[in-house]
C-alpha distance (Angstrom), angle and dihedral (degrees) to the residues before:
residue distance angle dihedral
M1 . . .
T2 3.81 . .
L3 3.81 125.4 .
S4 3.70 91.5 -111.3
L5 3.88 93.1 54.1
I6 3.77 88.9 52.7
F7 3.78 94.9 57.6
I8 3.90 92.4 38.8
G9 3.82 88.6 51.3
I10 3.83 93.2 51.2
L11 3.81 94.7 44.9
T12 3.84 91.6 48.3
L13 3.73 93.7 50.9
V14 3.77 93.0 45.8
F15 3.79 92.5 51.8
L16 3.77 89.4 48.2
G17 3.79 87.1 61.1
V18 3.78 98.4 -103.0
P19 3.75 110.9 150.4
I20 3.82 112.9 -104.5
I21 3.80 95.1 -117.2
L22 3.86 92.3 52.9
S23 3.86 91.1 44.0
I24 3.80 92.2 54.7
A25 3.75 92.8 42.2
S26 3.73 95.7 48.5
V27 3.85 94.4 48.7
S28 3.83 92.2 43.7
M29 3.80 91.8 51.4
I30 3.76 92.4 48.7
G31 3.70 90.8 47.2
I32 3.75 94.5 52.9
M33 3.86 92.3 46.2
A34 3.87 89.9 48.5
I35 3.82 96.0 52.6
P36 3.84 117.1 81.0
N37 3.85 115.3 -120.4
L38 3.75 93.2 24.7
V39 3.80 122.3 109.2
L40 3.77 129.0 -158.1
A41 3.77 91.6 -120.5
L42 3.83 87.7 74.5
M43 3.86 88.1 73.0
P44 3.79 100.0 71.0
Q45 3.86 89.7 35.9
K46 3.77 93.3 55.9
A47 3.84 92.1 42.6
F48 3.78 91.4 51.6
A49 3.85 91.7 46.5
M50 3.78 89.8 52.2
L51 3.85 89.4 54.8
D52 3.71 96.9 40.0
S53 3.86 95.0 94.5
F54 3.81 129.6 122.7
S55 3.83 89.1 -147.8
L56 3.81 92.0 58.1
L57 3.87 90.6 58.2
A58 3.85 84.3 80.0
L59 3.77 89.7 68.5
P60 3.81 101.8 74.4
Y61 3.72 92.4 40.7
F62 3.82 94.7 54.9
I63 3.77 89.9 42.8
L64 3.82 89.5 54.1
A65 3.70 92.0 44.4
G66 3.75 91.2 53.8
A67 3.82 91.6 47.6
I68 3.89 90.6 50.8
M69 3.71 94.0 48.8
T70 3.76 93.7 47.7
R71 3.77 94.5 47.6
G72 3.79 90.3 40.7
G73 3.84 95.9 63.3
M74 3.76 100.5 -103.1
S75 3.83 95.9 119.0
A76 3.82 93.1 52.3
G77 3.81 90.3 50.5
L78 3.70 92.8 50.9
I79 3.80 94.9 50.3
E80 3.91 88.4 51.3
F81 3.82 89.4 49.6
S82 3.82 91.5 48.9
Q83 3.81 90.5 50.7
K84 3.81 91.1 54.2
V85 3.79 92.0 50.8
V86 3.80 102.1 46.2
G87 3.83 106.1 12.8
H88 3.76 93.3 105.2
I89 3.83 94.7 58.8
R90 3.84 122.0 96.6
G91 3.87 105.0 -90.6
S92 3.71 88.9 26.8
L93 3.70 100.5 165.3
G94 3.85 90.1 49.7
H95 3.77 90.7 50.1
T96 3.76 90.0 49.5
S97 3.82 91.1 55.4
I98 3.81 92.0 48.9
L99 3.83 94.7 47.9
S100 3.83 90.1 44.5
C101 3.81 90.0 54.6
V102 3.83 91.5 49.5
A103 3.78 89.4 52.7
M104 3.81 92.4 43.8
A105 3.86 89.5 50.9
N106 3.76 87.6 70.2
I107 3.82 88.4 59.7
S108 3.78 112.4 31.4
G109 3.86 109.3 29.5
S110 3.80 88.5 -160.9
S111 3.81 124.1 101.7
T112 3.73 95.5 -156.2
A113 3.77 91.2 52.5
E114 3.75 91.5 50.7
A115 3.82 92.6 44.4
A116 3.84 89.4 55.6
A117 3.87 97.6 40.9
V118 3.81 97.2 44.3
G119 3.76 95.2 35.3
S120 3.77 95.6 52.9
V121 3.80 89.3 56.5
T122 3.85 103.1 36.6
I123 3.78 106.3 32.8
P124 3.79 98.6 66.1
P125 3.80 92.6 52.6
M126 3.81 89.1 47.5
K127 3.74 90.1 54.4
E128 3.79 91.6 47.9
A129 3.85 90.3 50.4
G130 3.88 89.4 56.8
Y131 3.78 100.1 -96.3
R132 3.84 111.1 150.4
P133 3.86 105.4 -109.7
G134 3.70 92.6 -125.8
Y135 3.80 92.8 52.7
A136 3.76 93.3 46.9
A137 3.81 92.2 49.9
S138 3.81 89.1 48.5
I139 3.78 93.8 51.6
V140 3.81 90.8 55.4
A141 3.67 95.5 43.0
A142 3.84 91.0 51.2
A143 3.71 92.5 45.4
A144 3.86 92.8 50.1
T145 3.91 88.9 61.0
V146 3.90 87.4 80.7
G147 3.80 88.7 65.8
P148 3.84 96.8 87.7
I149 3.85 94.3 30.5
I150 3.81 96.2 57.3
P151 3.78 108.1 59.4
P152 2.99 140.9 -66.1
S153 3.79 95.4 50.2
M154 3.77 132.2 171.1
T155 3.68 92.3 -154.6
M156 3.89 91.1 55.9
I157 3.72 89.9 48.5
I158 3.85 90.6 53.9
Y159 3.85 91.5 44.7
G160 3.72 92.6 50.0
S161 3.74 96.5 46.7
I162 3.85 90.0 51.2
T163 3.82 98.9 43.8
G164 3.81 101.8 29.6
V165 3.83 91.4 -123.0
S166 3.78 114.6 147.1
I167 3.78 109.0 -88.2
G168 3.86 88.9 -157.4
G169 3.75 88.4 53.3
L170 3.76 91.7 49.9
F171 3.82 90.0 49.6
V172 3.76 91.1 54.6
A173 3.79 93.0 43.4
G174 3.69 93.3 58.7
V175 3.73 96.9 57.9
L176 3.83 100.2 81.0
P177 3.89 96.2 41.3
G178 3.84 90.3 49.2
I179 3.81 91.9 49.5
I180 3.78 90.5 47.6
I181 3.74 92.5 52.2
A182 3.78 91.8 50.8
L183 3.81 94.5 48.9
L184 3.84 92.8 48.8
L185 3.75 91.1 49.2
M186 3.83 90.1 51.8
A187 3.82 88.3 45.8
L188 3.82 90.1 52.2
I189 3.82 92.8 50.1
Y190 3.80 91.5 46.9
G191 3.84 91.6 49.3
M192 3.81 92.6 47.6
S193 3.83 89.2 52.3
Y194 3.88 87.3 73.4
L195 3.84 92.3 56.0
P196 3.73 114.7 100.3
S197 3.81 91.3 -132.5
Y198 3.79 92.4 62.5
P199 3.78 105.9 53.9
E200 3.89 92.0 146.2
L201 3.81 88.6 68.8
R202 3.79 89.9 68.2
H203 3.82 90.2 68.4
T204 3.78 110.9 108.5
L205 3.74 134.3 178.7
P206 3.79 122.1 -123.9
R207 3.79 111.7 -80.6
A208 3.81 108.2 -100.7
S209 3.80 117.0 -123.3
L210 3.74 121.5 -117.2
R211 3.84 89.1 -106.3
E212 3.91 90.8 54.7
V213 3.82 91.3 49.5
V214 3.80 92.3 48.6
R215 3.75 90.0 46.9
A216 3.86 92.6 51.4
T217 3.84 89.2 45.1
V218 3.89 89.9 52.1
K219 3.78 88.3 50.6
V220 3.83 95.7 52.5
W221 3.79 101.4 30.1
P222 3.90 93.1 108.4
A223 3.85 88.3 55.8
L224 3.76 92.9 47.7
L225 3.83 90.1 48.3
A226 3.81 92.4 56.9
P227 3.83 97.3 80.8
I228 3.67 90.5 46.5
I229 3.79 92.3 55.0
I230 3.83 93.3 45.3
M231 3.80 98.6 43.5
G232 3.89 92.3 37.8
G233 3.82 90.7 53.4
I234 3.78 92.8 48.1
L235 3.73 96.5 46.5
G236 3.76 93.3 40.7
G237 3.77 91.4 54.3
I238 3.71 93.3 -120.2
F239 3.87 93.1 125.6
T240 3.75 137.6 -5.8
A241 3.80 127.2 -106.2
T242 3.85 89.8 -99.1
E243 3.83 91.2 48.6
A244 3.80 89.0 48.4
G245 3.78 89.0 65.5
V246 3.82 89.8 59.6
V247 3.85 89.0 48.4
A248 3.76 90.0 50.2
C249 3.84 91.0 52.5
V250 3.78 93.9 50.0
Y251 3.80 93.2 45.4
S252 3.83 95.0 45.9
L253 3.84 89.5 49.8
A254 3.76 93.2 49.6
V255 3.79 92.7 46.2
S256 3.84 95.1 45.4
M257 3.88 93.9 48.7
L258 3.78 101.4 34.7
W259 3.84 105.5 31.5
Y260 3.71 107.6 26.1
R261 3.79 94.4 23.2
Q262 3.80 92.4 -159.3
L263 3.89 94.6 117.1
R264 3.72 118.6 75.9
W265 3.82 130.5 -170.0
R266 3.80 88.7 -111.1
D267 3.89 90.7 57.3
L268 3.91 91.6 55.9
P269 3.88 96.2 82.7
A270 3.86 90.6 56.3
V271 3.78 92.1 47.1
L272 3.81 91.8 48.3
V273 3.79 91.5 49.3
D274 3.82 91.9 50.6
A275 3.80 91.6 48.1
A276 3.83 90.9 45.6
V277 3.80 92.8 51.7
T278 3.81 92.8 47.2
T279 3.90 89.9 48.7
A280 3.89 91.0 48.3
M281 3.84 90.5 52.2
V282 3.82 93.1 47.0
A283 3.86 93.3 44.8
G284 3.76 90.1 47.2
V285 3.72 93.3 56.1
I286 3.82 91.0 44.2
G287 3.72 93.4 51.2
M288 3.76 98.1 46.7
A289 3.86 91.5 42.5
G290 3.85 86.8 51.9
V291 3.85 89.7 56.9
L292 3.80 90.6 49.6
G293 3.87 90.3 45.9
W294 3.81 88.8 54.1
L295 3.75 93.5 48.1
L296 3.86 90.4 51.6
S297 3.79 89.7 49.2
Y298 3.89 90.2 49.5
L299 3.79 86.9 54.0
S300 3.78 91.1 51.8
F301 3.78 92.0 -112.4
N302 3.89 93.6 154.9
E303 3.86 92.3 55.9
V304 3.79 94.2 44.9
V305 3.81 92.1 51.5
L306 3.75 92.8 46.8
E307 3.82 92.5 49.5
V308 3.83 91.4 49.2
L309 3.84 93.1 49.3
R310 3.77 93.8 44.0
G311 3.78 85.9 56.0
I312 3.82 87.6 60.4
T313 3.85 100.9 42.7
D314 3.77 144.1 -11.7
N315 3.76 92.9 -163.6
G316 3.83 110.7 113.5
L317 3.88 94.6 -146.1
L318 3.86 92.5 47.9
M319 3.81 88.7 47.5
L320 3.75 91.3 53.3
L321 3.81 89.3 50.1
L322 3.85 91.0 50.9
L323 3.85 90.1 50.9
I324 3.82 89.7 50.7
I325 3.79 92.2 49.2
I326 3.87 91.2 49.8
M327 3.79 93.3 49.2
L328 3.87 92.6 45.4
V329 3.79 89.9 53.9
L330 3.87 92.2 47.3
T331 3.76 94.0 46.4
M332 3.79 91.7 49.9
M333 3.87 87.2 59.5
L334 3.75 106.0 30.7
D335 3.74 138.5 39.9
G336 3.80 108.3 -77.4
L337 3.88 94.3 -135.3
A338 3.92 91.8 54.3
V339 3.83 89.5 47.6
V340 3.73 92.2 53.5
V341 3.76 94.9 49.2
V342 3.88 93.9 45.7
M343 3.76 99.8 36.4
V344 3.86 106.7 33.0
P345 3.78 95.6 76.4
T346 3.92 89.2 55.9
I347 3.79 91.5 41.4
V348 3.83 92.9 51.3
Y349 3.85 91.0 43.5
I350 3.88 88.7 55.9
G351 3.76 91.1 42.6
N352 3.82 93.2 55.2
A353 3.72 90.2 49.0
F354 3.79 88.7 58.7
N355 3.85 95.4 36.9
I356 3.86 94.5 -113.8
D357 3.80 110.7 165.1
P358 3.89 106.4 -106.8
L359 3.84 91.5 -144.5
H360 3.81 91.0 53.2
L361 3.82 89.7 44.8
G362 3.84 90.1 49.1
I363 3.80 94.5 57.4
L364 3.68 91.7 46.5
M365 3.80 91.0 52.8
V366 3.77 91.1 49.2
M367 3.85 91.0 51.6
I368 3.79 90.3 48.1
T369 3.83 94.6 55.8
Q370 3.86 88.4 53.1
I371 3.78 93.0 50.9
G372 3.81 86.8 50.2
G373 3.86 88.4 53.7
L374 3.81 88.0 58.6
T375 3.85 101.8 44.2
P376 3.85 126.3 74.5
P377 2.95 144.8 -82.6
V378 3.81 91.5 42.3
A379 3.87 101.3 15.3
I380 3.89 93.4 152.8
L381 3.80 91.1 -178.9
L382 3.80 92.3 57.1
F383 3.75 90.1 47.7
V384 3.82 89.0 57.2
T385 3.84 97.9 45.6
T386 3.84 94.8 40.9
S387 3.81 87.9 51.9
I388 3.81 90.3 52.6
A389 3.84 90.4 45.7
K390 3.78 88.6 48.8
I391 3.86 93.8 -133.1
P392 3.83 133.0 121.7
F393 3.78 115.4 -81.1
S394 3.83 90.1 -121.3
E395 3.84 89.7 63.5
G396 3.74 90.2 59.5
V397 3.95 92.5 44.6
R398 3.88 88.3 56.7
A399 3.79 94.2 53.7
V400 3.90 99.4 38.9
W401 3.79 101.7 72.0
P402 3.89 99.3 88.3
F403 3.78 88.7 53.5
V404 3.86 91.9 47.3
G405 3.82 84.7 53.1
V406 3.80 91.1 55.7
L407 3.85 90.5 50.8
V408 3.80 93.3 47.3
F409 3.79 91.5 47.6
T410 3.79 90.5 52.3
L411 3.79 91.3 47.5
M412 3.87 90.9 53.7
L413 3.83 89.0 45.3
V414 3.84 91.1 54.6
M415 3.73 89.5 43.5
L416 3.83 93.0 54.6
V417 3.78 95.8 37.7
P418 3.85 106.2 42.8
S419 3.80 92.2 176.3
I420 3.86 89.2 74.0
A421 3.83 84.7 71.0
T422 3.77 101.9 27.8
W423 3.84 104.2 39.9
L424 3.85 98.2 75.9
P425 3.72 95.3 44.2
G426 3.83 90.5 48.6
L427 3.85 87.9 50.8
A428 3.80 97.2 43.1
L429 3.82 99.9 39.1
T430 3.80 97.6 43.3
K431 3.75 112.7 98.5
């Protein structure tokens, strides 16, 4: 089986509606069976080898912590807090959605979870205030992209476990890019509020008094303290990124039960089942993508791609731009998680050949997966938010492009100015 047939097979199955995990597994299985000297027993071996990583142990813990915090009332409190802080600014409900996603990013680490949690609370009020449903859905979908960029992040954990790059370093590196995306999205909404075609954005909420802001802050301070505990512990050497997931679970359980008192012992089985299902889905994709990645490596995919790209340019910056374009195209058509597991070894291999900082490259890859979640035909984030808004997917697609432009602009900015991603890790991890 040639390399071209592998990718054609996967794309064909995906466009036929076959789930990504089955598409990758089917093509990998056929590929192994078709290549002489390979046996089918390699498939479970390579899948297990992909999952046999201490770093990946952090995934189920952070998934569980996010599920506990969401069920325990933290997300609702953060949205209320965001409304008190930015509700008086033009485009207030849009700003509330963005600030809520930034705050939620410190809890969930998953863009789809953020889109569902924040969208279910903020999209109905936006529609009632006159926001076009497609525009409201696009705001939340774009804002949710900061989930895996601002730590903790499942994508960063997977990238770090595959490449050996410091997960703590990746966590710190994502802070500034995530904040920049949020600020630019808010600036875009504020600027659009002055356009005659967006009168609904001029709607504002009454300015909250200092007492109301303080009261909202007191209500959510345990949630705001969570990232400080997690990042402080990692950077201070108190615990590893994997152990930080356990700390996040214990902390979220204590806060949800003792502070918010919205989580009961009888609720835990449902929370555990939800987290287990999510973990199984993620682990399944990682395992099968690991098999495909090994098969591509066996067929010398890395060397073939490097040779082709070197035939185009020997300039490091242009090579980085080419890698970004390739990943953007792939994430538009395939699940971002699967693309990361399959393609990152090749991307890092080429990056090392051109002396590209792997930390810088890692943040760019994480950002690309989120842009892919916002752009059709896959656009999983838009699927989530348009479902909440109860509108056709196409209506969200028509409204999302200004927000995609902001994300692409930020991606290019981080590409051209690597210090945006590398300055904080250099400062925090240097002892």
